[in-house]
N, C-alpha and C positions, 0 to 999 in steps of 0.2 A: 020769673027771670032765670032761676036756676035751671028750669026745664029747657029754656031756650039755649042756654050755654051747653047743656048736655047734648042737645040736638046738634049744635054747632061743632062741638068736640067730636061727635061721632061722624059727622060729615067730613071734617078735616082728617080724622083718622082713616076713613075710607080712601080719601085722596092720597094720603101718605102711603098707605098700603099699596095702592095702585102704582105710585111712583116707584116704590121699592121693587115691585114686581117687574117693572120696565127695566130697572137697573140690574136686577138679577139676570134678566135676559141679555142685556147689553154685555155684562161681564162674561157670561157663558159663551156668547157668540164671538166676542172679541178673542177670548182665549182659544176657541176652536179655530178661528180664522188665522190668528198668528201662528198656530201650530201646523195647520194643514195647507195654507196658501203656498203655491209653488214659488220658487225663487229664481231670479234671473241667472244667478251664478251656478245653479244646479245642472245646467245643460252641459253635456259632454262634448266639448269642442272637437275632439278627435273624430267625431262622426260627420263633421261638416267638411264637404269637399267642393261646394259650389260657392261662388262669390259674386252674386249679382250686384250690379252697380247701385249704390245708395246715394240718393240726393238728400242731403241734410238741409232742411228749410228752417232758417233761423231769422225770424222777424225781431226787430228791436226798435224801441222808441225811447230816447233819452236814457240809455243804459251805459253811459261811459264808465260808470263805476264797476260794472260787471262784465262787459262784452269781451274784454281781453282774456279774462280768466276762462270764459266759456269757449272762445275760439281756440285758445291754447289746449284745452282738454279735448276738443274735437280733432284738432290736427295731430294730437298724440295717439289717436286710435290705432290699434294694431290690425285693423281690418284693411285689406289691400286695395279696395275699389270703391272710392267715394268722392263726392264733391260737396262743397258747402256753399249754399246760396244764402248769403247774408243780406237781408233786406233792411234798409234804413227807412223806417216808417215815420218820415217827416220829423225827425229829431231836431231839437233846437240846441242840443249840446254837441259834444265831439264824437258822438256815436258813429256817424257816417264817415268822419275823417279816420277814425280808428279802423273801421271796416276796410276803407280804401287802402290803408297802409298794409294790412294783412294780405289783401288781394294782390298788391304790387310785389309782395315777397314770396307768395306761394300760389301757384296756378290752380290749386285745388279750391281756393276761395274765390267765389264770384260775387262781386259787390253790386248790389242793385239799389237804386234810389226809387222807392215806390212812387208811382204817379199819384196825383191828388185823389183822395178817397171819394168815390162817388156817394151820392146821397143814399141812405138806406143801408150802408155797410158800416160795421164796426171796424175800427182801425186795424186791429191785429188780423182780422179775417181777410181784409183787403191785402195786407202785406203778405200773408201766407199764399193767397191766390196769385199774387205777382211772382212769388218765388216758384210756385208750381209751374207757371207758364214757361219758366226757363230751365226746369228740371229735366235731366236726361236719364235719370236712373229708373230702374224697374221698381225700386222700393223707395218710398219717401219717408224720411225720418224727421218728424217735427219736434222741435225743442224750443226752449225759451232762453233769452239772453242772460238770465240770472241763474242758470243751471250750470252744473259742472259734472263731467262724466269721467269714470275710470277708463283706462286705456282699452279695456276689454269689453266695454258696454255694448258697442255696436256689433262686434263679432258675436257676442252671446245672443243678442236679440235676433240678428239675421240667421244665426244657426238654428234657433228655435222656429222661426218663421219657415225656413226652407225644409228642415227635417220633419216638421209636424204638419206641413201643408197649410199653414195659417194664412189668413187674409190680412190680419192685423194683430199687433201685440202692443200692449202698454205696460209700463213699469211704474210701480208706486215708488216715488222718490223719497229720500230722506228730506224732510222739510226743515230747513235751517231757521231757527228762531234767533234773530239778532237782538231783540229787545225784550224787556220784562213783560210787556203787555202781550206779545205773541206767545211767550213761553207759558203764560198762565191760561191763555184763551184757546190756543190751538188744540190742546188735548181735549177740552170740553167739546169743541166743534167737531173734531175728528171722531170722538166717541159717538156723538149723536148721528153722524153721517156714515159711520163705518158699516153698520148693518145693511145699509141700502146699496153701497157701492163697493162692497168687499170683493176680493177675487173669487170667493166661493160662489157668489151670486152671478158675477159677470161671466165666469167660466162655465156656468150651468146652462146648457142649451135650452132647458125647459123654463128658464126664468128670463123675462123680457129685459132685464136691466143690462144696459151697455154703458160703458164710460171710458173715456181716455183721460190720462193726466197730461196736461199740455207740456210739461217739462220733458216728456219722453213717450212718444208713440210712433210706431213704424207701421206702415200700411202699403200694400201693393198699389201701384199706380192704377191698375185695372179696377181694383175695389174702390179706390178714392174717386175715380171718375164715375163709377157706377152709382155712388151715393150722392153725386152732384157736386163734389169738391167743396171748397169753402164757400162757393157761391150759394150752395144749398142751405148754408147756415149763416149767411152774410149779416143777418140782423141780430144774431145771438151774442150776448155779452159773455156767456160761458160756452164758448164755441167748441172747446175740446169735449166737454160732456155731451153736447148735442151731436157731434160727429160720431162719438162712440155709440150713442143711442141709435143713430142711423145704420151703423154697421150691424148692430145686433138685430135691429128691426128687419134688415135685409137678409137675415139668416146667413151672413158670412161667418167664417170661422175666426173668432177672436179669442184672445187670451190675455188675462191680466196676471202679472207676476209681481212679487215683491222685489224691488230693486234698490233698497236703501243702501246696500254696500257698493253699488255701482253708480248711482245718480243722486245728486243732491240739488235742491232748489230752494229759493227764498220765496215764501208765500206772502209774507207781509214784512214791511221794513220799519214800521213805527206804528203808533196808535192810529194815526190818520189813515194810512193805507189798510190797516186792519179793519177799521170801521167801514171804509168804503168797499173793502172786499166782502164784508158781510152783506152790505146793501146790494152789491153786484150779484150775489147769490139769490136774494129774495125778490128783487124787483121784476126780473123776467118771469119768475114763478107767478107773481101776482097777476101779470097780464095773460099768462097761460091758463091759470085757474085761480080766480079770486078766492073762492071758497077754500080751495086747497092751501092757499097762502095764509089765510087767516087761521086755518086749522093747524098748520105747521107752526106758525108763530106762537099760537096758544100752547101747543104741545111742548115747544121748546121752553117757554116760560115755566110751565109746571115741572117739566122733567129736570131742567138745569137750575132753576132759581127759586121756585115756590117754597121748598122746605126751609130755605134760609130766610125768605121774606116773612114767614109765619113765626119765626123764632121769638120776636118781641111779644107775641101773644102769650107764649108760655111764661114769660117773665111777669107780665102785668095782669094776667087773668085773675079776677077777684074770686073765682071759684076753683082754686087749685085743689081744694079738698074734695071736689066732686069725683065720684067713682070713675067717671069717663076720662078724667084728666090724666092719670098715669098711663092709660092706654094710648092716649094721644101723644104724650111725651115719648113713649117707647117707639111708636110708629114714626114720629118725626125724626128722632135721633137715628133710627135705623136707616131711613131714607138718606139722611145727610152722610152717614157712614158709607153707604153704598155709592153715593155720588163721588165722594172723595176717593174711595177704593177704585172705582172705574176710571177716574181721571189719572190716578197713580199708575194703573196698568197701561193706559195709553201713553203716559209720559215715558214709561220705561221701555215699552215694546214697540210703540209706534212713532213717537216724536223724538225719542232718545234724549230726553232731558231728565233732570232730577225729579223723582216722584214727589219731592217736597213742594213742587209748584202746585200739586193737587190741593194743597191746603188753601190756596187762593180760589177755590171753587166758587165761593159766593160772589167774588168780583167777576170771574170769567163768565159765570152764569148770567150776571146782570148785563155784561157787555154784549154777549150773544143775543140774549132775549130782547134787549132794548134796541140793539142794532137791527134786528129783524122787524120789530114793531115800528121803528122810525122809518124803515124802508117802505113799509106799506103806507104809512101816513104821508110820506113825501113822494110816492110813486109817480104822481101826475105832475109834479113840479118840474120846472125847467132845470136842467143840470142836476137831476136827482142822483146820478152816479158820476163820481170823479175817478177815472181809472187811467193810469199811465199818462197823466197830464192831459187828459181829455175829459170834457164834461159831456155826458150823454143824457138826453131826454128821450125816454122810451114812450112811444105812443101806443094806442090801442091795438095796432097791428104788430106790435113788438119791434117796430123798426127804430133803431137808434138814430137820433138826430144829433150831430156834433154841435 
């Protein structure tokens, strides 16, 4: 029996050492990325002397709580040549009414009531396409209704696009955490995803990774049409990431910058939207690559939660005197310390919340892990994803059915 426990301890030790190695890499890469990633505000505006027209495409569904703040920040831009196409995506609250009020007071705002969503389209994608059809600008700036922009955000972005000959630019926003659950969970999720979608990878032409943040990306109309517009990603639930991928795949010049000082956005509003946000990330991946989805869910479980899940074993083990036991304890505590340290760095440098929230890493790891696992388990169920007051059932062809 003691031999079996020795073998089990050594296996667990190897797992914990592996997890620690992953977190050492995460911490090192995050630190490098935060230090070297370009910033939106670093652009020298004095070098910009061209002002192409920008069409801001602003889709909104049931956003009466946020839409006024977003429109106010857009209308306050110090860029001299833009229009705002505000698309009401079949809202059941006062969103459309508020948009109409702004349009009646300022000719720069164009209010559009999106037509009924065709089958096979995700709602936001259809609303963005409706906005594009009315856009007159050479540059299209896509943003979300729950975002807020500094007065110089548009000018800084356009300046970089024009001066550097870019086809597209996206800015990493400051993600506002309004509730406790998001404050403890977002750092863990952001840490896990950071290495894949960091500016260092997106800006490297030798790396295939491309990504847009839906709260702020600007793209030339020519490029947008060349990649197929939102019609080309009409079925995608994470359409901004898919569009960014198409831009990179098409070898267009794209750039990701840190824009936390210029743009802020709300990713989740409560535990329910947080939970469905996690499912929205995983279910499309499941239909793209089932093996990859299982692998990612398993990796997330081990990287974010397993060291905490095995803690009871250290307490109740009947062979604590076994020579392998102290080694296991050291490996597991090291893994836990690195998880908390990594989350604390993300809290401070990425999410801009108190590093103390990193102490809730066991809870956040469980939420993310079981959110992904439940998404895979429920992927084929009707209404598996509830997003922006719509339920989506994703079929084998990845077409969302409302």
